[in-house]
VEXVOMI-847381 format. One record per residue (C-alpha): x, y, z; residue in three letters. Coordinates in steps of 0.02 Angstrom, whole numbers, padded with zeros to 5 digits, always signed. Example, Ala and Ser with C-alpha at 12.3 -4.5 7.8 and 13.67 -1.06 7.14 Angstrom:
BEGIN
+00615-00225+00390ALA +00684-00053+00357SER 
REM end
This chain:
BEGIN
-05112+01253-01214MET -04962+01277-01368GLY -04945+01469-01468LEU -05084+01428-01628ALA -04977+01399-01793LYS -04960+01518-01899ALA -05046+01530-02083ARG -05010+01586-02235ILE -05176+01641-02329THR -05221+01693-02517VAL -05320+01814-02503GLU -05419+01802-02675TYR -05464+01629-02672SER -05450+01615-02482GLY -05335+01438-02492VAL -05216+01427-02312PHE -05041+01330-02266PHE -04998+01307-02080ASP -04834+01311-02075VAL -04771+01146-01996PHE -04673+01228-01836PHE -04680+01402-01770ASN -04517+01520-01824PRO -04444+01562-01664GLU -04450+01715-01701GLU -04484+01857-01845TYR -04433+02019-01869THR -04514+02173-01934LEU -04426+02322-02031ASN -04459+02513-02053LYS -04401+02670-02123ASP -04418+02826-02219ASN -04329+02918-02330ASN -04272+03108-02308PHE -04198+03215-02384ALA -04074+03359-02344ALA -04110+03552-02384GLN -03967+03664-02341ALA -04040+03824-02303ILE -03873+03981-02304PRO -03866+04048-02114GLY -03912+03890-02034LEU -03835+03769-01925THR -03854+03616-02046GLY -03989+03564-02170PRO -04159+03544-02151LEU -04235+03377-02170LEU -04374+03373-02241GLN -04491+03197-02279PHE -04504+03135-02462VAL -04605+02960-02402HIS -04614+02799-02299GLY -04527+02636-02331ASN -04629+02473-02358MET -04636+02374-02193ARG -04566+02211-02205THR -04570+02032-02138LEU -04449+01911-02114GLU -04432+01731-02036MET -04341+01577-02046GLU -04462+01424-02103LEU -04419+01227-02034PHE -04502+01124-02149LEU -04450+00922-02131ASP -04537+00768-02181THR -04426+00629-02129LEU -04592+00541-02042GLU -04648+00453-02151PRO -04510+00499-02300PRO -04563+00607-02418ARG -04450+00733-02549ASP -04472+00908-02430VAL -04486+00998-02587ARG -04678+00956-02607ASP -04705+01083-02490GLU -04570+01218-02487THR -04654+01224-02687GLN -04817+01294-02584LYS -04717+01440-02526ILE -04594+01453-02668VAL -04759+01448-02788LYS -04812+01616-02707LEU -04712+01719-02806LEU -04769+01679-02968ASP -04883+01767-03096ILE -05071+01738-03044ASP -05160+01703-03190SER -05281+01789-03147THR -05220+01929-03036LEU -05105+01938-03177HIS -04937+01985-03028ALA -04933+01892-02881PRO -05047+01858-02763PRO -05088+01989-02589VAL -05056+01858-02449LEU -05102+01877-02262ARG -04999+01804-02131VAL -05069+01770-01965SER -04984+01725-01808TRP -05070+01751-01624ALA -05068+01949-01635SER -04993+01967-01786LEU -05070+02018-01946GLN -04991+02060-02110PHE -05068+02111-02288ARG -04925+02080-02410CYS -04847+01985-02549VAL -04667+01875-02546LEU -04541+01977-02616ALA -04414+01836-02567ARG -04355+01657-02525VAL -04199+01552-02490SER -04169+01382-02463GLN -04074+01279-02369LYS -04109+01072-02390PHE -04011+00973-02252ILE -04043+00810-02212ARG -04072+00687-02331PHE -04149+00527-02403LEU -04017+00360-02466ASP -04072+00413-02649ASP -04032+00593-02622GLY -04220+00668-02594ARG -04204+00819-02459PRO -04337+00812-02315VAL -04305+00943-02213ARG -04256+01118-02261ALA -04290+01304-02185ARG -04347+01421-02292LEU -04278+01613-02255ASN -04434+01730-02312VAL -04470+01894-02328THR -04648+01964-02378PHE -04682+02144-02415ASN -04832+02252-02341GLU -04969+02279-02481PHE -05047+02438-02472ILE -05180+02468-02615ASP -05227+02680-02643PRO -05403+02625-02549ASP -05323+02571-02404THR -05222+02694-02395GLU -05308+02846-02423ALA -05415+02783-02266LYS -05302+02751-02137GLN -05192+02904-02186VAL -05260+03070-02162ASN -05144+03205-02243ARG -05154+03390-02245GLN -05061+03452-02410THR -05028+03618-02472ALA -05179+03618-02548ASP -05246+03646-02371PHE -05239+03776-02222SER -05165+03707-02073LYS -05088+03779-01883ALA -04929+03766-01853HIS -04832+03808-01669VAL -04705+03886-01703VAL -04521+03812-01597LYS -04357+03880-01532LEU -04263+03936-01679GLY -04382+03924-01816GLU -04398+04060-01954THR -04539+04075-02078LEU -04411+04042-02205SER -04396+03860-02098ARG -04571+03827-02081ILE -04607+03890-02260ALA -04479+03737-02335ALA -04583+03614-02211LEU -04742+03644-02275HIS -04726+03720-02461TYR -04549+03630-02475ASP -04477+03796-02517ASP -04399+03927-02382PRO -04416+04023-02507GLU -04614+04073-02508VAL -04630+04134-02327TRP -04737+04278-02392ARG -04887+04203-02374PRO -04874+04122-02234ILE -04830+04338-02151ALA -04982+04404-02247ILE -05118+04267-02164ALA -05055+04324-02007ASN -04994+04506-01998GLY -04828+04478-01994LEU -04763+04662-02049ASP -04605+04593-01955ASN -04552+04412-02059PRO -04453+04416-01868ARG -04582+04426-01769ALA -04634+04239-01724ILE -04615+04180-01543SER -04601+03974-01494PRO -04770+03931-01454GLY -04862+04046-01549GLN -05007+03980-01700SER -04979+04007-01856LEU -05097+03988-01997LEU -05009+03875-02144ILE -05131+03957-02295PRO -05165+03843-02439SER -05065+03879-02602LEU -05080+03988-02717PRO -05112+04117-02585PHE -05238+04286-02637ALA -05170+04421-02491ASP -05344+04478-02438PRO -05310+04646-02437THR -05264+04675-02618THR -05329+04528-02707GLY -05145+04487-02774GLU -05065+04332-02797VAL -04935+04311-02684VAL -04770+04190-02685VAL 
REM end
């Protein structure tokens, strides 16, 4: 039994079409953005996560209308039109690309068309389309999929070798100078008296000293 046909479905309408021939391969890309922060006295800059970049799916689609002969552009336009703004959505439609175990919710970001065989009258009957899909994630889906902890909520941090309170503050608060709330919350008279494997409470900000009531930053 051959592999199931790859399918592109318009999410809101349910309209779909199967590709002529399954791609020989596809590429999934994903990367993150990090900001480097120089801290005096450290051997190198600290890396702070900024945001994740979108995941992309790239593949080449092969279309052939030689038998019986007809203009292959009638078929390529079905894909190219997915770039157009839908009058109902006021945006290009959200798609689902399905191929066996691959399930990718996305929008079409780019199409490159190459026509490689022609009839005597000049009409193309064979084409290769290089397509790029960008993963589509709406805010509700993102909130359900990602369990985030922020500086608005207390959390725990296990000390790693070479870490200081300043470095931990930079990691959790984006500011190495905001280390005093961590020291006070953990009863550390000496901010350097931490050791690998030690679990520290990282309090939410703003933080009030439980002894004096003073807001500490």
